[in-house]
Backbone as JSON, one array per atom type, in Angstrom:
{
  "sequence": "MFEARFALCDGPIRENCVVDGDTFWFKGDKIRIADIDAPEIFSPHCRDEKHVGEIARDRLLVLLNAGGFTLVSGWRDTDRYGRTLRTVTRDDRSLGEALVEDGLARRWNAPERDWCSID",
  "N": [[-76.29, 68.65, 121.79], [-78.97, 68.92, 123.97], [-81.48, 70.88, 125.61], [-84.09, 71.4, 127.85], [-87.12, 72.29, 129.57], [-88.71, 70.21, 131.73], [-91.79, 68.69, 132.8], [-94.05, 66.74, 134.84], [-95.92, 64.35, 133.02], [-99.17, 65.14, 132.14], [-102.35, 65.0, 131.14], [-103.53, 65.29, 127.68], [-101.68, 66.56, 125.96], [-98.43, 66.14, 125.08], [-95.43, 67.26, 125.3], [-92.77, 68.14, 126.49], [-92.21, 66.14, 128.84], [-92.25, 63.9, 131.68], [-93.01, 60.51, 131.87], [-92.58, 58.09, 133.3], [-90.06, 56.27, 135.16], [-88.4, 55.46, 133.08], [-89.29, 56.51, 130.69], [-90.04, 59.26, 128.64], [-91.34, 62.3, 127.15], [-90.08, 64.25, 124.53], [-89.9, 67.15, 122.79], [-92.27, 66.4, 121.57], [-91.82, 63.74, 120.86], [-91.92, 60.35, 121.9], [-89.75, 59.01, 124.14], [-87.92, 56.18, 125.04], [-85.83, 55.21, 127.54], [-82.96, 53.57, 126.74], [-81.04, 52.01, 128.1], [-81.91, 51.11, 130.57], [-84.37, 49.68, 132.85], [-87.17, 50.6, 134.54], [-89.25, 50.53, 137.53], [-92.76, 49.76, 137.25], [-95.45, 52.09, 136.99], [-98.04, 52.39, 136.04], [-99.1, 49.86, 135.63], [-98.47, 48.26, 137.97], [-97.15, 45.49, 139.9], [-97.56, 45.5, 142.57], [-98.07, 47.61, 145.49], [-95.59, 48.56, 146.44], [-93.95, 48.47, 144.14], [-95.2, 50.42, 142.54], [-94.79, 52.66, 144.16], [-91.93, 52.9, 144.25], [-91.57, 53.23, 141.54], [-92.77, 55.74, 141.16], [-90.98, 57.33, 142.59], [-88.7, 56.94, 141.01], [-89.58, 58.1, 138.61], [-89.85, 60.78, 139.46], [-87.2, 61.33, 140.1], [-85.98, 61.07, 137.59], [-87.14, 63.27, 136.36], [-85.9, 65.38, 137.77], [-83.22, 64.88, 137.03], [-83.31, 65.27, 134.2], [-83.98, 67.97, 134.12], [-81.71, 69.16, 135.09], [-79.81, 70.18, 133.38], [-78.1, 70.42, 130.17], [-78.35, 67.68, 127.8], [-77.61, 64.68, 125.96], [-78.91, 62.58, 123.36], [-78.42, 59.35, 122.6], [-78.19, 57.1, 119.99], [-78.74, 53.57, 119.68], [-78.32, 50.1, 118.92], [-80.85, 49.51, 118.05], [-83.54, 51.45, 116.76], [-86.19, 51.89, 117.53], [-88.6, 50.58, 119.92], [-90.77, 47.71, 120.48], [-93.18, 48.94, 120.88], [-93.11, 51.2, 119.43], [-91.77, 53.34, 120.51], [-89.12, 55.72, 120.61], [-85.85, 54.66, 121.02], [-83.29, 55.56, 123.15], [-80.15, 56.27, 124.69], [-79.64, 58.36, 127.37], [-77.48, 60.95, 128.02], [-75.2, 62.93, 129.96], [-72.37, 64.86, 130.05], [-70.9, 62.64, 129.14], [-71.94, 60.59, 130.71], [-74.34, 58.22, 131.6], [-77.7, 58.99, 132.25], [-79.51, 57.08, 132.92], [-77.89, 55.2, 134.18], [-77.37, 56.59, 136.51], [-79.87, 56.4, 137.74], [-79.91, 53.65, 138.18], [-77.78, 53.4, 140.0], [-78.94, 54.75, 142.12], [-80.72, 52.88, 142.95], [-83.16, 52.78, 141.69], [-83.77, 51.74, 139.27], [-83.04, 49.06, 136.94], [-80.25, 47.78, 135.12], [-80.65, 47.36, 131.63], [-79.84, 44.87, 130.55], [-79.59, 43.32, 132.8], [-80.59, 40.83, 135.26], [-84.13, 40.27, 135.8], [-85.91, 42.3, 138.18], [-87.51, 42.02, 141.28], [-89.64, 44.21, 142.27], [-91.47, 44.16, 144.24], [-90.47, 42.99, 146.45], [-88.73, 44.65, 148.05], [-85.47, 45.39, 149.11]],
  "CA": [[-76.7, 68.85, 123.19], [-80.34, 69.43, 124.1], [-81.88, 71.36, 126.93], [-85.51, 71.72, 127.89], [-87.73, 72.26, 130.9], [-89.65, 69.11, 131.77], [-92.78, 68.57, 133.87], [-94.67, 65.41, 134.8], [-96.96, 64.27, 131.99], [-100.52, 65.28, 132.68], [-103.24, 65.43, 130.08], [-103.29, 64.75, 126.35], [-100.58, 67.2, 125.25], [-97.17, 65.59, 125.57], [-94.34, 67.95, 124.63], [-91.56, 67.85, 127.26], [-92.7, 65.68, 130.14], [-91.78, 62.59, 132.13], [-94.09, 59.53, 132.08], [-92.16, 57.22, 134.41], [-88.62, 56.29, 135.36], [-87.63, 55.15, 131.87], [-89.98, 57.02, 129.52], [-90.39, 60.69, 128.66], [-91.62, 62.94, 125.88], [-89.19, 65.36, 124.25], [-90.28, 67.79, 121.53], [-93.37, 65.64, 120.99], [-91.44, 62.35, 120.6], [-91.87, 59.5, 123.08], [-88.41, 58.43, 124.27], [-87.73, 55.12, 126.02], [-84.41, 55.15, 127.87], [-82.59, 52.26, 126.22], [-80.11, 51.2, 128.9], [-82.46, 50.74, 131.88], [-85.78, 49.33, 133.03], [-87.61, 51.14, 135.83], [-90.5, 49.93, 138.02], [-94.0, 50.21, 136.62], [-96.37, 52.95, 137.73], [-99.4, 52.28, 135.53], [-99.57, 48.48, 135.8], [-97.54, 47.65, 138.92], [-97.54, 44.21, 140.5], [-97.86, 45.73, 143.99], [-97.93, 49.02, 145.91], [-94.17, 48.93, 146.53], [-93.45, 48.75, 142.79], [-95.73, 51.73, 142.13], [-94.13, 53.68, 144.97], [-90.56, 53.07, 143.75], [-91.73, 53.78, 140.19], [-93.03, 57.18, 141.27], [-89.72, 57.95, 143.0], [-87.84, 56.91, 139.82], [-90.12, 59.14, 137.71], [-89.51, 62.1, 140.01], [-85.74, 61.48, 140.0], [-85.69, 61.33, 136.18], [-87.53, 64.66, 136.12], [-84.81, 66.21, 138.31], [-82.03, 64.67, 136.19], [-83.5, 65.92, 132.91], [-84.02, 69.43, 134.31], [-80.45, 69.62, 135.68], [-78.91, 70.76, 132.38], [-78.09, 69.85, 128.82], [-78.19, 66.24, 127.69], [-77.58, 64.14, 124.6], [-79.67, 61.36, 123.1], [-77.52, 58.5, 121.85], [-78.81, 55.95, 119.34], [-78.12, 52.28, 119.91], [-78.43, 49.15, 117.82], [-82.24, 49.58, 117.57], [-84.05, 52.82, 116.81], [-87.48, 51.91, 118.24], [-88.98, 49.33, 120.57], [-91.95, 47.07, 119.89], [-94.32, 49.84, 121.05], [-92.9, 52.37, 118.59], [-91.06, 54.41, 121.22], [-87.74, 55.95, 120.21], [-84.91, 54.15, 122.02], [-82.09, 56.38, 123.25], [-79.45, 56.42, 125.96], [-79.59, 59.79, 127.69], [-76.22, 61.2, 128.7], [-74.71, 64.28, 130.27], [-70.93, 64.75, 130.34], [-70.53, 61.25, 128.84], [-72.43, 59.69, 131.76], [-75.73, 57.85, 131.39], [-78.66, 59.33, 133.31], [-80.08, 55.8, 133.32], [-76.97, 54.6, 135.15], [-77.59, 57.3, 137.77], [-81.05, 55.78, 138.36], [-79.48, 52.32, 138.66], [-76.98, 53.62, 141.22], [-79.87, 55.17, 143.18], [-81.61, 51.76, 143.27], [-84.48, 53.1, 141.14], [-83.9, 51.06, 137.97], [-82.05, 48.01, 136.71], [-79.67, 47.83, 133.78], [-81.51, 46.64, 130.69], [-79.41, 43.49, 130.36], [-79.49, 42.66, 134.1], [-81.75, 39.98, 135.57], [-85.36, 40.94, 136.26], [-85.9, 42.64, 139.59], [-88.83, 41.97, 141.91], [-89.82, 45.47, 143.0], [-92.41, 43.91, 145.33], [-89.72, 42.51, 147.62], [-87.67, 45.64, 148.16], [-84.49, 45.06, 150.17]],
  "C": [[-78.09, 69.48, 123.16], [-80.54, 69.98, 125.5], [-83.34, 71.76, 126.84], [-85.96, 71.73, 129.34], [-88.82, 71.21, 130.85], [-90.6, 69.24, 132.96], [-93.24, 67.11, 133.88], [-95.76, 65.43, 133.75], [-98.33, 64.28, 132.66], [-101.41, 65.8, 131.57], [-102.78, 64.94, 128.71], [-102.1, 65.36, 125.6], [-99.27, 66.77, 125.88], [-96.03, 66.22, 124.77], [-93.01, 67.62, 125.29], [-92.0, 67.45, 128.66], [-92.22, 64.25, 130.41], [-92.99, 61.7, 132.45], [-93.79, 58.69, 133.31], [-90.64, 57.22, 134.46], [-87.78, 55.96, 134.15], [-88.28, 55.66, 130.58], [-90.31, 58.49, 129.69], [-90.69, 61.16, 127.25], [-90.68, 64.12, 125.73], [-89.51, 65.89, 122.85], [-91.35, 66.98, 120.8], [-93.06, 64.2, 120.64], [-91.37, 61.57, 121.9], [-90.55, 58.75, 123.1], [-88.42, 57.37, 125.37], [-86.23, 55.04, 126.28], [-83.94, 53.71, 127.64], [-81.79, 51.4, 127.17], [-80.64, 50.79, 130.26], [-83.9, 50.24, 131.76], [-86.15, 49.78, 134.43], [-88.92, 50.47, 136.25], [-91.73, 50.55, 137.36], [-94.83, 51.08, 137.56], [-97.81, 52.63, 137.33], [-99.96, 50.86, 135.58], [-98.61, 47.75, 136.75], [-98.07, 46.32, 139.44], [-97.93, 44.36, 141.97], [-97.68, 47.22, 144.3], [-96.48, 49.46, 145.98], [-93.6, 49.26, 145.16], [-93.93, 50.12, 142.33], [-95.01, 52.85, 142.88], [-92.71, 53.95, 144.47], [-90.59, 53.64, 142.33], [-91.97, 55.28, 140.21], [-91.77, 57.94, 141.7], [-88.76, 58.0, 141.81], [-88.29, 57.97, 138.83], [-89.7, 60.53, 138.17], [-88.01, 62.37, 139.91], [-85.34, 61.75, 138.55], [-86.05, 62.77, 135.83], [-86.42, 65.61, 136.58], [-83.57, 66.1, 137.42], [-82.16, 65.38, 134.85], [-83.47, 67.45, 133.02], [-82.71, 70.0, 134.83], [-79.47, 70.2, 134.66], [-79.0, 70.04, 131.05], [-77.85, 68.35, 128.83], [-78.1, 65.87, 126.21], [-78.42, 62.88, 124.54], [-78.86, 60.52, 122.14], [-78.27, 57.29, 121.29], [-78.03, 54.69, 119.65], [-78.28, 51.39, 118.7], [-79.86, 49.04, 117.27], [-82.74, 51.0, 117.71], [-85.35, 52.93, 117.6], [-87.71, 50.56, 118.91], [-90.26, 48.8, 119.95], [-93.22, 47.92, 120.03], [-94.17, 51.12, 120.23], [-92.21, 53.54, 119.28], [-89.63, 54.51, 120.7], [-86.83, 55.5, 121.33], [-83.65, 55.0, 122.0], [-81.47, 56.22, 124.64], [-79.3, 57.91, 126.18], [-78.33, 60.04, 128.5], [-76.01, 62.69, 128.98], [-73.25, 64.11, 130.67], [-70.45, 63.31, 130.19], [-70.93, 60.25, 129.91], [-73.92, 59.46, 131.55], [-76.61, 58.3, 132.56], [-79.37, 58.07, 133.8], [-79.2, 55.12, 134.37], [-77.1, 55.28, 136.5], [-78.81, 56.73, 138.49], [-80.73, 54.4, 138.9], [-78.72, 52.47, 139.97], [-77.84, 54.05, 142.4], [-80.82, 54.05, 143.61], [-83.01, 51.92, 142.7], [-84.73, 52.49, 139.76], [-82.89, 49.92, 137.94], [-81.47, 48.23, 135.32], [-80.52, 46.95, 132.87], [-81.13, 45.18, 130.56], [-79.25, 42.72, 131.67], [-80.7, 41.75, 134.32], [-82.95, 40.82, 136.02], [-85.25, 41.24, 137.75], [-87.33, 42.61, 140.11], [-88.97, 43.21, 142.78], [-90.78, 45.3, 144.17], [-91.72, 43.35, 146.57], [-88.48, 43.38, 147.78], [-86.78, 45.31, 149.35], [-84.62, 45.98, 151.35]]
}
């Protein structure tokens, strides 16, 4: 079980901070949440995608700061960008799934979602 205080990533030093709705830094390691895909903030296809991406980022920040969590390895250790892939859980429940339930991410194996045509 891990616990840390997270902030939004700002500047070159990345220790414990949240990048976006599916990526954060923990103890200097870049973690990509393995079970979800969140809207893009840095290369969005439209303003709506960026807006929902910022809400997802802020929600992930709240979730990570809400208490202890575990990082669970899957069938791959890293993605093609070298980020560590982990499912983040608390009390045996995926924090990524909480973002999906909030409408702020899609399950990794679900069909692509067009964040530019928000329901």
